[in-house]
C-alpha positions as CSV (number, residue, x, y, z in Angstrom):
1,X,0.0,0.0,0.0
2,X,1.4,3.3,-1.0
3,X,1.8,6.0,1.6
4,X,-0.1,9.2,1.0
5,X,2.3,12.2,0.7
6,X,2.3,14.7,3.5
7,X,3.5,17.3,1.0
8,X,1.3,16.9,-2.1
9,X,1.6,20.4,-3.4
10,X,5.3,20.8,-2.7
11,X,5.9,17.5,-4.6
12,X,4.7,19.3,-7.8
13,X,7.0,22.3,-7.6
14,X,10.7,21.2,-7.8
15,X,11.8,24.6,-9.1
16,X,10.6,28.2,-8.8
17,X,9.1,28.3,-12.3
18,X,6.6,25.6,-11.2
19,X,5.9,27.6,-8.0
20,X,5.1,30.6,-10.1
21,X,2.4,28.6,-12.0
22,X,0.3,28.3,-8.8
23,X,-2.3,30.8,-7.6
24,X,-1.6,33.1,-4.6
25,X,-4.3,31.2,-2.7
26,X,-2.2,28.0,-2.9
27,X,0.9,29.6,-1.4
28,X,-0.1,29.2,2.3
29,X,-0.3,25.4,1.7
30,X,3.1,25.5,0.0
31,X,4.5,27.3,3.1
32,X,3.0,24.7,5.5
33,X,4.4,21.8,3.5
34,X,7.8,23.5,3.1
35,X,8.0,24.0,6.8
36,X,7.1,20.4,7.4
37,X,9.7,19.1,4.9
38,X,12.4,21.3,6.4
39,X,11.8,20.1,10.0
40,X,11.8,16.5,8.8
41,X,15.1,16.9,6.8
42,X,17.0,18.7,9.6
43,X,15.9,16.1,12.1
44,X,17.9,13.7,10.1
45,X,21.0,15.9,9.3
46,X,21.2,18.4,12.1
47,X,21.9,22.0,11.2
48,X,20.5,25.5,11.5
49,X,16.8,25.1,12.0
50,X,15.3,28.2,13.6
51,X,16.4,30.7,11.0
52,X,15.0,28.7,8.1
53,X,11.7,28.2,9.9
54,X,11.4,32.0,10.3
55,X,11.7,32.8,6.6
56,X,9.5,30.1,5.0
57,X,6.8,32.5,3.9
58,X,9.3,35.1,2.8
59,X,11.2,32.5,0.7
60,X,8.0,31.4,-1.0
61,X,7.0,35.0,-1.7
62,X,10.4,36.0,-3.1
63,X,10.6,33.1,-5.5
64,X,6.9,33.6,-6.5
65,X,7.2,37.4,-7.1
66,X,10.7,37.5,-8.6
67,X,12.0,35.7,-11.7
68,X,14.8,33.7,-10.1
69,X,17.5,32.9,-11.0
70,X,17.6,35.8,-13.4
71,X,16.6,38.0,-10.4
72,X,19.3,37.5,-7.8
73,X,18.5,36.6,-4.2
74,X,21.4,36.9,-1.7
75,X,20.9,35.3,1.7
76,X,23.0,37.0,4.3
77,X,24.9,34.4,6.5
78,X,22.9,31.7,4.9
79,X,21.6,30.0,8.0
80,X,18.1,30.6,6.7
81,X,18.6,29.2,3.2
82,X,17.3,25.6,3.7
83,X,13.8,26.4,2.4
84,X,15.4,28.2,-0.5
85,X,17.4,25.0,-1.3
86,X,14.3,22.8,-1.2
87,X,12.5,25.1,-3.6
88,X,15.4,25.4,-6.1
89,X,15.9,21.9,-7.4
90,X,17.7,20.4,-4.4
91,X,14.9,18.8,-2.4
92,X,16.1,15.3,-3.5
93,X,19.4,16.0,-1.8
94,X,18.3,18.0,1.2
95,X,18.9,15.0,3.6
96,X,22.6,15.2,2.6
97,X,22.8,18.7,4.1
98,X,26.1,19.3,5.9
99,X,27.2,15.7,5.3
100,X,30.4,14.6,3.5
101,X,29.8,14.9,-0.3
102,X,26.4,16.5,0.3
103,X,24.8,19.9,0.2
104,X,26.5,22.8,1.9
105,X,24.8,24.2,5.0
106,X,25.1,27.6,3.3
107,X,24.5,29.1,-0.1
108,X,27.2,28.1,-2.5
109,X,27.6,29.4,-6.0
110,X,29.2,26.1,-7.3
111,X,26.1,24.2,-6.0
112,X,23.3,26.0,-7.8
113,X,22.6,28.9,-10.2
114,X,20.0,30.0,-7.7
115,X,22.7,30.7,-5.1
116,X,23.7,34.1,-6.4
117,X,26.4,34.6,-3.8
118,X,28.2,32.3,-1.4
119,X,27.8,33.2,2.2
120,X,28.4,31.9,5.7
121,X,29.7,35.0,7.5
122,X,27.4,37.8,8.1
123,X,26.7,41.3,6.7
124,X,27.9,40.7,3.2
125,X,24.6,40.6,1.3
126,X,24.1,44.4,0.7
127,X,27.6,44.9,-0.5
128,X,27.5,42.0,-2.9
129,X,24.0,42.9,-4.0
130,X,25.1,46.5,-4.8
131,X,27.9,45.1,-6.9
132,X,25.5,43.0,-8.8
133,X,23.1,45.9,-9.3
134,X,25.8,48.2,-10.5
135,X,27.0,45.5,-12.9
136,X,23.5,45.2,-14.2
137,X,23.3,49.0,-14.7
138,X,26.6,49.1,-16.6
139,X,25.3,46.6,-19.1
140,X,21.8,48.2,-19.2
141,X,20.1,45.2,-17.8
142,X,16.7,45.2,-15.9
143,X,16.8,42.2,-13.5
144,X,16.2,42.7,-9.8
145,X,18.7,42.2,-7.1
146,X,17.4,41.3,-3.6
147,X,19.6,41.2,-0.5
148,X,18.1,39.5,2.6
149,X,19.8,40.5,5.8
150,X,18.9,39.8,9.4
151,X,18.7,42.3,12.3
152,X,21.7,40.6,13.9
153,X,23.8,41.0,10.7
154,X,22.8,44.7,10.7
155,X,25.0,45.1,13.8
156,X,28.1,44.9,11.6
157,X,29.5,48.1,10.2
158,X,29.9,46.6,6.8
159,X,26.1,46.6,6.3
160,X,25.9,50.4,7.0
161,X,28.9,51.0,4.7
162,X,27.1,49.2,2.0
163,X,23.8,51.1,2.5
164,X,25.6,54.4,2.6
165,X,27.2,53.6,-0.7
166,X,23.9,52.3,-2.2
167,X,22.2,55.6,-1.2
168,X,25.0,57.6,-2.9
169,X,25.0,55.5,-6.1
170,X,21.2,55.4,-6.2
171,X,21.3,52.1,-8.1
172,X,18.2,49.9,-8.0
173,X,18.6,47.5,-5.1
174,X,16.0,45.8,-2.9
175,X,17.1,45.1,0.7
176,X,14.9,43.0,2.9
177,X,15.6,43.4,6.6
178,X,14.5,40.2,8.2
179,X,13.9,41.4,11.7
180,X,13.5,38.3,13.9
181,X,14.7,39.3,17.3
182,X,15.2,42.9,18.3
183,X,12.4,44.3,16.2
184,X,13.3,47.8,15.2
185,X,9.6,48.7,15.1
186,X,6.8,46.2,15.7
187,X,4.2,45.7,13.0
188,X,0.7,47.0,13.9
189,X,-1.5,44.6,12.0
190,X,-3.8,45.6,9.2
191,X,-3.0,49.3,9.3
192,X,0.7,48.6,9.1
193,X,0.2,46.4,6.1
194,X,-2.0,48.9,4.4
195,X,0.6,51.7,4.9
196,X,3.3,49.5,3.6
197,X,1.3,48.7,0.5
198,X,0.5,52.4,0.1
199,X,4.1,53.5,0.5
200,X,5.4,50.9,-1.9
201,X,2.8,51.6,-4.6
202,X,3.1,53.4,-7.9
203,X,0.4,55.9,-6.7
204,X,2.4,56.9,-3.7
205,X,5.6,57.0,-5.6
206,X,4.0,59.3,-8.3
207,X,2.5,61.6,-5.7
208,X,5.9,61.8,-3.9
209,X,7.6,62.7,-7.1
210,X,5.0,65.4,-7.8
211,X,5.5,66.7,-4.2
212,X,9.3,66.8,-4.8
213,X,8.9,68.7,-8.1
214,X,6.6,71.2,-6.6
215,X,8.9,71.7,-3.6
216,X,11.9,72.2,-5.9
217,X,10.1,75.2,-7.5
218,X,9.6,76.9,-4.1
219,X,12.0,79.0,-2.2
220,X,14.6,76.9,-0.3
221,X,12.9,77.7,3.0
222,X,9.6,76.1,1.9
223,X,11.5,73.4,-0.1
224,X,13.3,72.1,2.9
225,X,10.3,72.1,5.1
226,X,8.0,70.4,2.6
227,X,10.4,67.6,1.9
228,X,11.2,67.2,5.6
229,X,7.5,67.0,6.4
230,X,7.0,64.1,4.1
231,X,10.0,62.4,5.5
232,X,8.9,62.8,9.1
233,X,5.3,61.8,8.4
234,X,6.5,58.6,6.8
235,X,9.0,58.0,9.6
236,X,6.3,58.4,12.2
237,X,4.2,55.6,10.7
238,X,7.1,53.4,9.5
239,X,10.1,54.0,11.8
240,X,12.7,54.0,9.0
241,X,14.4,57.3,9.7
242,X,17.9,55.8,9.9
243,X,17.6,54.1,6.6
244,X,16.1,57.2,4.9
245,X,19.1,59.1,6.1
246,X,21.4,56.5,4.5
247,X,19.5,57.0,1.2
248,X,17.3,53.9,1.3
249,X,13.6,54.3,0.6
250,X,12.0,52.5,3.6
251,X,8.9,50.3,3.5
252,X,7.4,48.6,6.6
253,X,7.3,47.0,9.0
254,X,5.2,44.2,7.6
255,X,4.3,40.7,9.0
256,X,6.8,38.3,7.4
257,X,4.5,35.3,8.0
258,X,1.5,36.8,6.2
259,X,1.5,36.2,2.5
260,X,-1.4,38.6,2.0
261,X,0.9,41.3,3.3
262,X,4.2,40.1,1.6
263,X,3.0,39.5,-1.9
264,X,1.5,43.0,-2.7
265,X,4.4,44.8,-1.2
266,X,7.0,42.8,-3.0
267,X,5.1,43.1,-6.2
268,X,4.8,46.9,-5.8
269,X,8.5,47.2,-5.1
270,X,9.4,45.0,-8.1
271,X,7.3,47.0,-10.5
272,X,7.7,50.6,-9.2
273,X,10.4,53.1,-8.3
274,X,14.1,53.6,-8.7
275,X,17.0,53.6,-6.4
276,X,17.6,51.5,-3.3
277,X,14.6,50.3,-1.2
278,X,14.6,48.6,2.2
279,X,11.6,46.5,3.2
280,X,11.3,45.8,6.9
281,X,9.9,42.4,7.5
282,X,9.2,41.1,11.0
283,X,9.5,37.3,11.5
284,X,9.7,34.9,14.3
285,X,12.7,32.6,14.5
286,X,11.6,28.9,14.8
287,X,8.1,29.8,13.5
288,X,5.7,26.9,13.1
289,X,7.6,24.3,15.1
290,X,6.6,24.5,18.8
291,X,9.9,23.0,20.3
292,X,11.9,25.7,18.4
293,X,9.5,28.5,19.3
294,X,9.7,27.6,23.0
295,X,13.5,27.1,23.0
296,X,15.7,30.0,24.2
297,X,17.8,29.9,21.1
298,X,14.9,29.0,18.8
299,X,16.8,25.9,17.8
300,X,19.5,28.0,16.1
301,X,21.8,25.0,15.7
302,X,20.7,21.5,16.3
303,X,21.9,17.9,16.1
304,X,19.6,15.1,14.9
305,X,16.3,15.2,16.8
306,X,12.9,13.6,17.2
307,X,10.3,15.6,15.2
308,X,7.4,14.7,17.5
309,X,9.1,15.9,20.7
310,X,12.0,18.1,19.6
311,X,14.3,16.1,21.8
312,X,17.9,16.3,20.4
313,X,20.0,13.1,20.2
314,X,23.2,14.6,21.7
315,X,26.0,12.1,22.2
316,X,27.3,11.6,25.7
317,X,30.8,13.0,26.0
318,X,33.6,11.3,27.9
319,X,35.7,14.4,27.9
320,X,34.9,18.1,28.2
321,X,35.0,20.3,25.2
322,X,37.9,22.7,24.8
323,X,35.3,25.6,24.7
324,X,33.9,24.6,28.1
325,X,37.4,24.2,29.6
326,X,38.3,27.7,28.5
327,X,35.0,29.2,29.9
328,X,35.4,27.4,33.2
329,X,39.1,28.3,33.5
330,X,38.5,32.0,32.8
331,X,35.7,32.0,35.4
332,X,38.1,30.6,38.0
333,X,40.7,33.2,37.1
334,X,38.2,36.0,37.3
335,X,37.2,35.0,40.8
336,X,40.8,35.9,41.8
337,X,41.2,39.0,39.6
338,X,38.5,41.6,39.2
339,X,40.3,43.2,36.2
340,X,39.4,40.3,34.0
341,X,36.6,41.0,31.5
342,X,35.3,38.9,28.6
343,X,34.3,40.1,25.1
344,X,32.6,38.2,22.4
345,X,30.9,38.9,19.1
346,X,27.4,37.4,19.2
347,X,28.8,33.9,20.0
348,X,28.8,33.6,23.9
349,X,27.9,29.9,23.7
350,X,30.3,29.1,20.9
351,X,33.2,30.6,22.8
352,X,32.5,29.6,26.4
353,X,31.9,33.2,27.4
354,X,28.4,32.2,28.4
355,X,29.9,30.2,31.3
356,X,31.9,33.3,32.4
357,X,28.7,35.5,32.0
358,X,26.8,33.4,34.6
359,X,29.2,34.4,37.3
360,X,30.2,37.8,36.0
361,X,27.5,39.4,33.9
362,X,28.7,42.9,34.6
363,X,32.1,42.0,33.2
364,X,30.8,40.3,30.1
365,X,30.3,42.2,26.8
366,X,28.6,40.7,23.8
367,X,29.2,43.4,21.1
368,X,27.2,41.7,18.4
369,X,28.6,40.9,15.0
370,X,31.3,43.5,15.2
371,X,34.7,41.9,15.4
372,X,36.6,45.0,14.4
373,X,34.9,46.9,17.3
374,X,35.5,43.9,19.6
375,X,39.2,44.1,19.1
376,X,39.6,47.9,19.5
377,X,37.1,47.9,22.4
378,X,39.4,45.4,24.1
379,X,42.4,47.6,23.4
380,X,40.7,50.5,25.1
381,X,40.0,48.4,28.1
382,X,43.6,47.3,28.2
383,X,44.9,51.0,28.3
384,X,43.0,51.4,31.5
385,X,44.5,48.5,33.3
386,X,41.9,45.9,32.6
387,X,42.6,42.4,31.4
388,X,40.3,41.9,28.4
389,X,39.8,38.4,26.9
390,X,38.6,38.9,23.3
391,X,37.0,35.5,22.5
392,X,36.3,35.0,18.8
393,X,36.4,32.2,16.3
394,X,39.6,32.0,14.3
395,X,37.7,32.6,11.1
396,X,35.8,35.6,12.6
397,X,38.9,37.2,14.0
398,X,40.0,37.6,10.3
399,X,37.5,40.5,10.2
400,X,39.3,42.3,12.9
401,X,42.8,41.8,11.6
402,X,43.6,45.4,10.9
403,X,42.6,46.3,14.4
404,X,44.8,43.5,15.8
405,X,47.7,45.1,13.9
406,X,47.0,48.8,14.3
407,X,45.2,49.0,17.6
408,X,46.8,46.2,19.6
409,X,50.1,44.9,18.3
410,X,51.7,48.2,17.3
411,X,50.7,49.7,20.7
412,X,51.8,46.5,22.5
413,X,48.6,46.4,24.5
414,X,47.9,43.3,26.6
415,X,44.7,42.2,24.9
416,X,44.2,38.5,25.3
417,X,42.8,36.8,22.2
418,X,41.0,33.5,22.9
419,X,40.7,31.9,19.5
420,X,38.1,29.1,19.3
421,X,37.5,26.8,16.3
422,X,41.2,26.3,15.5
423,X,41.7,23.9,12.6
424,X,39.0,22.0,10.8
425,X,35.5,22.2,12.2
426,X,33.3,19.6,10.5
427,X,29.8,20.3,9.1
428,X,30.2,24.1,8.7
429,X,33.0,23.4,6.2
430,X,35.6,25.9,4.9
431,X,33.9,29.1,5.8
432,X,34.3,28.3,9.5
433,X,37.6,26.5,9.5
434,X,40.3,28.1,11.7
435,X,43.0,27.5,9.0
436,X,44.9,30.8,8.9
437,X,45.5,32.3,12.3
438,X,48.9,30.7,12.9
439,X,50.0,32.5,9.7
440,X,48.2,35.8,9.9
441,X,49.1,36.3,13.6
442,X,52.5,34.7,13.4
443,X,53.9,37.5,11.3
444,X,53.1,40.2,13.8
445,X,55.7,41.7,16.2
446,X,54.9,41.8,19.9
447,X,52.3,39.0,19.9
448,X,52.8,36.0,22.1
449,X,51.0,33.0,20.5
450,X,50.1,29.7,22.2
451,X,48.2,26.6,21.2
452,X,46.9,24.0,23.7
453,X,48.0,20.5,23.0
454,X,45.4,19.1,25.3
455,X,42.6,20.3,27.6
456,X,44.8,20.2,30.7
457,X,47.4,22.5,29.1
458,X,44.6,24.8,28.1
459,X,43.9,25.5,31.8
460,X,47.5,26.5,32.3
461,X,47.5,28.7,29.2
462,X,44.5,30.7,30.3
463,X,46.4,31.4,33.6
464,X,49.4,32.3,31.4
465,X,47.4,34.9,29.5
466,X,46.1,36.4,32.7
467,X,49.7,36.8,33.9
468,X,50.9,38.5,30.6
469,X,50.6,42.2,31.3
470,X,53.3,43.5,28.9
471,X,52.2,42.3,25.5
472,X,49.2,41.0,23.5
473,X,48.7,37.3,23.5
474,X,46.7,34.7,21.5
475,X,45.6,31.3,22.6
476,X,44.1,28.9,20.1
477,X,42.1,25.8,20.7
478,X,39.7,23.6,18.6
479,X,36.1,22.8,18.6
480,X,35.2,19.4,20.1
481,X,36.3,17.2,22.9
482,X,39.6,17.0,24.7
483,X,41.6,13.8,25.3
484,X,39.9,13.0,28.6
485,X,42.8,14.1,30.7
486,X,42.3,15.0,34.4
487,X,42.1,18.8,34.6
488,X,44.2,20.7,37.1
489,X,42.2,22.5,39.8
490,X,44.2,25.7,39.3
491,X,46.0,26.9,36.3
492,X,49.7,27.7,36.7
493,X,51.3,30.2,34.4
494,X,53.8,28.6,31.9
495,X,57.2,29.9,31.2
496,X,56.9,32.0,28.1
497,X,58.4,30.5,25.0
498,X,59.1,27.1,26.5
499,X,57.9,23.8,25.1
500,X,57.8,20.3,26.6
501,X,58.9,16.8,25.7
502,X,56.3,14.2,26.3
503,X,58.3,11.2,25.0
504,X,62.0,10.9,24.4
505,X,63.5,9.0,21.5
506,X,66.6,9.2,19.3
507,X,65.9,8.9,15.6
508,X,62.6,10.7,14.8
509,X,61.2,13.9,16.4
510,X,57.6,14.8,16.0
511,X,57.2,18.5,16.9
512,X,53.6,19.5,17.4
513,X,51.8,22.8,17.8
514,X,48.2,22.4,18.9
515,X,45.9,19.4,19.3
516,X,47.5,17.2,16.6
517,X,49.6,16.3,19.6
518,X,47.2,13.3,20.3
519,X,47.8,12.1,16.7
520,X,51.6,12.5,17.1
521,X,51.5,10.3,20.2
522,X,49.5,7.6,18.2
523,X,52.0,7.9,15.4
524,X,54.9,7.5,17.8
525,X,53.5,4.3,19.1
526,X,53.4,2.9,15.5
527,X,56.9,4.2,14.7
528,X,58.3,2.6,17.8
529,X,56.6,-0.7,16.8
530,X,58.5,-0.5,13.5
531,X,61.8,0.1,15.3
532,X,62.0,3.8,15.0
533,X,62.8,5.5,18.3
534,X,60.6,8.6,18.4
535,X,60.5,11.8,20.4
536,X,57.2,13.7,20.8
537,X,57.5,17.4,21.7
538,X,54.8,20.0,22.2
539,X,56.0,23.5,21.2
540,X,53.2,25.2,23.2
541,X,54.4,28.6,21.8
542,X,54.7,29.7,18.2
543,X,56.0,33.1,19.3
544,X,58.4,33.2,21.0
545,X,59.5,29.9,19.7
546,X,61.5,27.7,22.0
547,X,64.8,28.0,20.1
548,X,66.7,25.8,22.5
549,X,64.2,22.9,22.2
550,X,64.0,23.4,18.4
551,X,67.8,23.2,18.0
552,X,68.1,20.2,20.3
553,X,65.4,18.3,18.3
554,X,67.2,19.1,15.0
555,X,70.7,18.2,16.2
556,X,69.8,14.9,18.0
557,X,67.5,13.3,15.5
558,X,67.7,12.2,11.9
559,X,64.2,13.2,11.0
560,X,62.2,16.3,12.3
561,X,58.5,16.6,11.4
562,X,56.5,19.7,12.4
563,X,52.7,19.2,12.7
564,X,50.0,21.8,13.0
565,X,46.3,22.5,12.3
566,X,47.0,25.4,10.1
567,X,48.0,26.6,6.7
568,X,51.4,27.0,5.2
569,X,53.3,30.0,6.7
570,X,52.6,29.1,10.3
571,X,54.4,27.1,12.9
572,X,56.4,24.9,10.5
573,X,57.6,28.0,8.7
574,X,58.8,29.6,11.9
575,X,60.7,26.4,12.9
576,X,62.5,26.2,9.5
577,X,63.4,29.9,9.6
578,X,64.9,29.4,13.1
579,X,66.8,26.4,12.0
580,X,68.1,28.2,9.0
581,X,69.2,31.2,11.0
582,X,71.2,28.9,13.3
583,X,72.8,26.8,10.6
584,X,71.0,23.7,11.7
585,X,69.9,22.8,8.1
586,X,73.5,22.6,6.8
587,X,74.3,19.1,7.9
588,X,71.7,16.8,6.3
589,X,68.7,17.1,8.7
590,X,65.6,15.5,7.1
591,X,62.8,18.0,7.9
592,X,59.2,18.1,6.8
593,X,56.3,20.4,7.7
594,X,52.8,19.0,7.9
595,X,50.2,21.7,7.4
596,X,46.7,21.9,6.0
597,X,46.8,21.5,2.2
598,X,46.4,24.6,0.0
599,X,42.8,23.9,-0.7
600,X,39.4,24.7,0.9
601,X,38.2,21.4,2.4
602,X,34.4,20.7,2.1
603,X,32.4,19.7,5.1
604,X,32.6,16.2,6.6
605,X,33.3,14.8,10.0
606,X,36.4,16.4,11.5
607,X,38.2,13.0,11.5
608,X,37.5,12.5,7.8
609,X,38.6,16.0,7.0
610,X,41.9,15.6,8.8
611,X,42.4,12.3,7.0
612,X,41.8,14.1,3.7
613,X,44.2,16.9,4.9
614,X,46.9,14.3,5.6
615,X,47.2,15.3,9.3
616,X,46.2,12.1,11.1
617,X,48.4,9.6,12.7
618,X,48.6,7.4,9.6
619,X,49.7,10.3,7.5
620,X,52.4,11.3,10.1
621,X,53.8,7.8,10.0
622,X,53.8,7.9,6.2
623,X,55.6,11.3,6.2
624,X,58.4,9.9,8.4
625,X,59.0,7.0,6.1
626,X,58.9,9.3,3.1
627,X,61.6,11.5,4.8
628,X,63.7,8.4,5.4
629,X,63.3,7.3,1.8
630,X,61.6,4.0,2.4
631,X,58.1,2.7,2.6
632,X,56.4,1.8,5.9
633,X,55.5,-1.8,6.7
634,X,51.9,-2.6,7.2
635,X,50.7,-0.7,10.2
636,X,48.0,-0.9,12.8
637,X,46.9,2.5,11.6
638,X,46.3,1.4,8.0
């Protein structure tokens, strides 16, 4: 017996052109079925659920009103793009989302012609959209460009830079502000919807132009007041004064879950007017799925879950995460030192700052998606004798790089950077991988750079950062669990620039920076089993590098392998430079640097990603035998 489909209408519309063949009256059913399909798919794959649930009606309306893919839709960040993927020919693959070889969790140009711009970091959509709009104007095209941006993403300065430029260029660009949290101005039901339709209509636009023309024929005194009166009148009913001042024609707010409100406004904006327009749409994150609506984070990011109950199938951990170890260690240090403050950029849970905040809310600062500001804000605190910990993902700190150079390093201010998500991160793929910080920080004078080899050492490194008052410092650690080591009750500051030897051998030296240390220890076991006496050393510091240990490893071993979770130009480069400077490469040392390959690695499990990158124990063993010029025997790691 065949099972009746729970999504009969959605089954008939694999692509937007089929959607546009429906009547407006059918669209609420499409939205209901799309929401149902999305919940079911994410229950299998895990991923970002709440954001997508909040834009189901908006997604349907955009693809219905606009002629995609000729009309371009840019999804800022891209957490909300799952419904978009289902409607644009990828429903048959939606249960491969975030899996190895499957669909990306974010819009990706290589994946679909409907993904106009690749995203995963925030606040890029208006800039990219303006570029597309200007390109269209230069070649005298007439397609629409729509940039969808959330209220959280609007906290980044880049969004305002883009709007300011859009206002100046006066190019036709449609910006949709998806306001799902802080609500710039709440919608007020039918009257709000009516005003939004009126303001976006041709009639209003024509009347406004007539008013402008009349005003321009008046003396300047009357001209200024006439135009200002219209602006203020519209600002009073709409609340868009800021956007108006930036040169954006503001429409809204409107209910983002009411297709009767969305369709006429989008149609009016599509068909009328010139210049940049901002449509303020109010939505509810997690809309339509009760467990998400009732959750504090609206199910922003979830693992696999039971659809009926919303219960997530979280695996039991035998070891604490590095993130939690950092958060707990910082909290303990702050109990002893009232100058310690924590700063994060909209990711308190992802960085462990939420743990600190429970004990010290008054010393916790979430600055929103504003990494540049976070860094310089921390620098200002440091000038006044405070001990700021600026906790950001490695890949997000990239946005604040100029501030790290100009506002921190040059001034030698003791800002403490806590860099989460070091190395490869799994399902979020290359956009969130902490691949480059060893390199982009390692070239800066004054900076002390550490990486924890295990969770116990992380505790000591937090204490080390607290003790460093004469220079900026950076501490990197990965996402995921530690090795299951017993944690010290109290962190003890380490000697700056001194590494450690965990295992002493005579022939092969494995020199690790970061949490590939565990794989080095596994590789050493295998090398010993094959008759190769192996030393395992943990550098602990990239800058200042432990020169004494580095030279000792080079001079007392035939083979030296450096291992790190980072790109070329990082730890291995610093080691080779130091050895060259001291003449240690002149006498036949066999040295190899193991780094992330010069590619962007697509999402998969971290273990498989590191296998692909050639940074697991098996690859380390193979690299040793390659350096020795002979093949390895069959190994337990094969």
